[in-house]
C-alpha positions as CSV (number, residue, x, y, z in Angstrom):
1,M,-0.9,-36.0,39.3
2,T,0.1,-36.7,35.7
3,L,3.5,-37.0,34.3
4,E,4.5,-35.0,31.3
5,Y,6.6,-36.8,28.9
6,I,8.9,-35.2,26.1
7,E,10.0,-37.0,23.1
8,N,13.5,-36.3,21.8
9,P,14.6,-33.7,24.2
10,V,17.3,-31.2,23.3
11,I,19.7,-31.2,26.1
12,V,22.1,-28.3,26.1
13,S,25.8,-28.8,27.1
14,H,28.1,-26.0,28.0
15,K,29.8,-25.2,24.7
16,S,33.1,-24.1,26.3
17,R,33.3,-27.3,28.3
18,L,32.9,-29.4,25.2
19,I,35.6,-27.4,23.4
20,I,38.1,-27.7,26.2
21,R,37.6,-31.4,26.2
22,E,38.1,-31.6,22.5
23,V,41.3,-29.5,22.8
24,L,42.8,-31.7,25.5
25,M,41.8,-35.0,23.5
26,S,42.8,-34.2,19.9
27,A,43.8,-30.6,19.4
28,E,47.1,-29.9,17.5
29,T,49.9,-28.7,19.7
30,N,50.7,-25.0,19.7
31,R,47.7,-23.8,17.5
32,W,45.2,-21.4,19.0
33,I,41.6,-22.3,18.9
34,V,38.7,-20.0,19.5
35,V,36.5,-20.9,22.4
36,S,33.9,-18.1,22.1
37,A,33.8,-14.8,20.3
38,T,31.8,-11.5,20.8
39,I,29.6,-10.1,18.3
40,A,30.6,-6.4,18.9
41,K,33.8,-4.8,20.3
42,T,32.6,-2.9,23.4
43,E,34.2,-2.7,26.8
44,K,31.4,-4.9,28.2
45,D,32.2,-7.5,25.6
46,R,36.0,-7.3,26.6
47,T,35.1,-7.6,30.3
48,S,32.8,-10.5,29.5
49,V,35.5,-12.5,27.5
50,M,38.0,-11.7,30.2
51,N,35.8,-13.2,32.9
52,K,35.1,-16.4,30.7
53,M,39.0,-16.7,30.4
54,Y,39.7,-16.2,34.0
55,Q,36.9,-18.8,35.0
56,A,38.1,-21.5,32.6
57,R,41.7,-21.0,33.8
58,K,40.5,-21.6,37.2
59,T,38.3,-24.6,36.4
60,Y,41.0,-26.3,34.3
61,A,44.0,-25.4,36.4
62,K,45.3,-29.0,36.8
63,Y,45.7,-29.0,32.8
64,T,49.0,-27.2,32.8
65,Q,49.6,-27.8,29.1
66,L,46.9,-25.4,28.3
67,E,47.5,-21.7,27.5
68,W,44.7,-19.2,27.7
69,A,44.4,-15.7,26.2
70,V,41.9,-13.0,24.8
71,H,42.5,-12.1,21.2
72,E,41.5,-8.4,20.1
73,G,40.2,-8.9,16.6
74,I,39.3,-6.0,14.2
75,D,35.5,-5.8,15.4
76,N,35.4,-8.3,18.2
77,Y,37.1,-10.1,21.1
78,S,37.9,-14.0,21.3
79,F,38.6,-16.1,24.1
80,I,41.3,-18.5,22.9
81,V,43.2,-21.5,24.1
82,R,46.0,-23.7,22.9
83,K,47.5,-27.0,23.9
84,T,51.3,-26.7,24.6
85,E,54.0,-29.3,24.9
86,S,53.9,-31.3,28.2
87,K,56.3,-29.9,30.7
């Protein structure tokens, strides 16, 4: 058996996780931040964004200072989050 090596691998991180981490660490309070957005505006796109929002809400439930929403734009849907004042 021979081992296969790779130089300079491109390691993919979950984009939403990185954005949420950045929001928690350094985002401005009470400003909405786009986590992800759809290309089109179909019912399937809306469902996909809603599912992402609900999953993130469950995953990050312990961070009570985060507020989640879905923004309905002119031609797309966006999954958005903001950091609120600590309660």
